[in-house]
Each structure stands twice: as structure tokens, then as C-alpha cells.
C-alpha positions in Angstrom: 95.4 120.8 52.8 94.8 124.2 54.4 96.1 125.1 57.8 92.7 125.0 59.5 92.0 121.4 58.3 95.5 120.4 59.4 95.1 122.0 62.8 91.8 120.3 63.4 93.2 116.9 62.3 96.2 117.3 64.6 94.0 118.3 67.6 91.7 115.3 66.9 94.7 112.9 66.7 96.1 114.2 70.0 92.7 113.8 71.7 92.4 110.2 70.6 95.9 109.4 71.7 95.0 110.7 75.2 92.2 108.1 75.5 94.4 105.0 75.9 93.8 103.0 79.1 96.5 103.4 81.7 98.2 106.3 80.0 95.4 108.8 79.9 95.7 111.8 82.2 93.5 114.5 83.5 96.0 117.2 84.6 98.6 115.3 86.5 96.3 112.3 87.3 95.9 109.1 85.3 92.4 108.0 84.5 90.9 104.6 84.5 87.9 103.3 82.7 88.1 99.5 83.3 86.2 97.2 85.7 85.6 98.6 89.1 88.0 97.7 91.9 85.7 96.0 94.4 88.3 95.1 96.9 92.0 95.1 97.7 93.9 92.2 99.3 97.3 92.6 100.9 99.3 89.4 101.6 101.9 90.8 104.0 104.0 87.6 104.1 104.4 87.6 100.3 104.7 91.4 100.2 102.0 91.4 97.5 98.9 93.5 97.0 96.0 92.6 94.6 93.3 94.9 93.2 90.2 92.8 92.5 87.0 93.1 90.6 85.0 90.5 92.6 87.1 87.3 92.2 89.2 88.6 89.2 92.7 90.0 89.9 93.0 93.3 87.9 96.5 94.2 89.1 99.2 92.7 91.3 102.0 94.8 93.0 105.0 94.0 95.1 104.9 96.2 98.2 107.1 97.4 101.1 105.5 97.5 104.6 106.3 98.9 108.0 109.8 98.5 109.3 108.7 95.8 111.8 106.0 94.1 109.6 105.3 90.9 111.5 102.0 90.9 113.4 99.1 93.4 113.7 99.7 97.0 114.5 99.3 97.5 118.2 100.2 101.1 118.9 101.7 104.2 117.4 105.4 103.8 116.6 105.6 100.0 116.5 106.4 99.9 112.8 103.8 97.4 112.0 101.4 97.4 109.1 97.8 96.7 110.3 96.0 93.3 109.8 92.3 93.0 109.3 89.6 94.5 107.2 89.3 98.3 106.6 88.2 100.6 103.9 89.8 103.2 101.7 88.6 106.4 103.4 90.5 109.3 101.8 92.8 110.4 98.9 95.8 112.7 99.3 97.0 114.3 96.0 99.5 116.3 98.1 101.2 113.5 99.9 104.9 113.5 101.0 105.0 110.2 99.2 103.9 111.3 95.6 100.2 110.3 96.0 98.4 108.3 98.6 95.1 106.6 99.5 94.1 106.3 103.1 93.2 103.2 105.1 90.6 103.5 107.9 92.9 102.2 110.6 92.4 102.5 113.6 88.9 101.1 114.1 87.2 100.8 117.5 88.8 97.5 118.3 92.3 98.9 117.4 91.7 101.9 119.7 90.5 99.7 122.6 93.5 97.4 122.2 96.0 100.3 122.3 94.1 102.0 125.2 94.3 98.7 127.2 98.1 99.0 126.9 98.0 102.7 127.9 99.1 103.7 124.4 97.8 105.5 121.3 96.8 103.3 118.3 98.5 105.5 115.7 96.9 106.3 112.4 97.6 107.9 109.0 98.0 104.5 107.4 98.2 104.8 103.6 99.0 103.1 100.4 101.6 105.5 98.9 104.4 106.0 96.5 108.0 106.9 97.0 109.1 109.8 99.3 109.4 113.2 97.7 112.3 114.1 100.0 115.5 113.0 98.4 117.2 111.8 101.6 114.1 109.7 102.5 114.0 108.3 99.0 117.6 107.2 99.2 117.0 105.5 102.5 113.8 103.8 101.2 115.7 102.5 98.2 118.3 100.8 100.5 116.0 98.8 102.7 112.9 96.7 102.4 109.9 97.5 104.6 110.9 101.1 105.3 107.5 102.7 106.1 106.2 103.5 109.6 103.3 101.1 109.0 102.0 102.0 105.5 102.0 100.1 102.2 104.5 101.5 99.7 104.7 101.0 95.9 106.5 102.8 93.1 105.3 106.2 91.9 104.1 104.8 88.6 102.1 102.1 90.6 100.5 104.6 93.0 99.4 106.7 90.1 97.6 103.7 88.7 96.2 102.7 92.1 95.0 106.3 92.7 93.2 106.2 89.4 91.6 102.8 90.0 90.6 102.7 93.6 87.6 104.7 95.0 86.8 105.7 98.6 84.7 103.0 100.2 86.7 100.2 98.7 87.3 97.3 101.1 91.0 96.4 101.9 91.8 93.2 103.6 95.3 93.0 105.2 96.4 89.5 105.8 99.5 88.1 107.6 
């Protein structure tokens, strides 16, 4: 076998190996070619998040929540993870928490509720991975529910979620 034929065969083999579902990457990002994620459901009490294609569960994840997770987020700094129905409204490849996808909190109702208390509703609620900062990562590893109101998963899991979930996907956060 000549070098050219060997080289072409090797390149073709590597190309096929990169097409596997779940492990394929484009640059630093995983790719996904399975069923569309039509919604996300977070069961805060069970600390579980589900990615769904209509009524079929595609993936299930254990999650960490805000440091005071019981109840609906009322205002900035309360440590609660929101409850209600929102949408995924942005993606952050440069997150302080590996990767992240944004949740559309606060909505008009959330802003009005906080304003009635003379407070700000907060914002920047995400599904994200582990902290990049080493000190923050050590603290997060020691406690459950360590975020300021976000939903946290492992870095491997957020890479999968980032590949699977599109902007506009509905997310229902339940007590």
C-alpha cells in the first residue's frame, strides 16, 4: 500500500470515528443529531432535570440549585431557583461555569413581584457546569445547592445539554 492510499484511509477512519453521537465535537463543542429537545422539566424537590422530546425523556440529570432552594425566587440575592415556565434565551460559551444556557427569568410577573417589595428581581439565571475558578470549584464540591439561583450540573453534562438544547426551548421549573 502506498503512502497516499494509507493517508487517505487514515483520514477517512478518523472522520468516521468523529461522527459518533454524544462524542462528536466541532472545535471544543459536542454535537448532537438525535431527536429535538422540545422542553426541559426541572423537579426542584427531587433535584432532577429532564430533557424531553414531547413526552419521551431523552436525558435525566441530578442537579444542584440555589443555596436556599425552597420556594420561588422573589428578589436578587435570595438564593432561590425560580419556579414557573420560562424559555432558554441565550447560550454562553465563555461562562465562568464551563458552559451555560440562559433562562428567561425574570418575566413581567417576577419584576412586578420584586418591585412590590421594593427590591430588584435579579437575573442571570442559567443551567451551567462547574466553576472554572479553583476556589469556587472546591466550595461547590463540598455542599449541595451552592449556586446563587442557577441550576448546576457536571461539566460533561453541560457539554451534552449545550449541544442538545436550542434557544426558544421551554423550561418548566417545578417545586
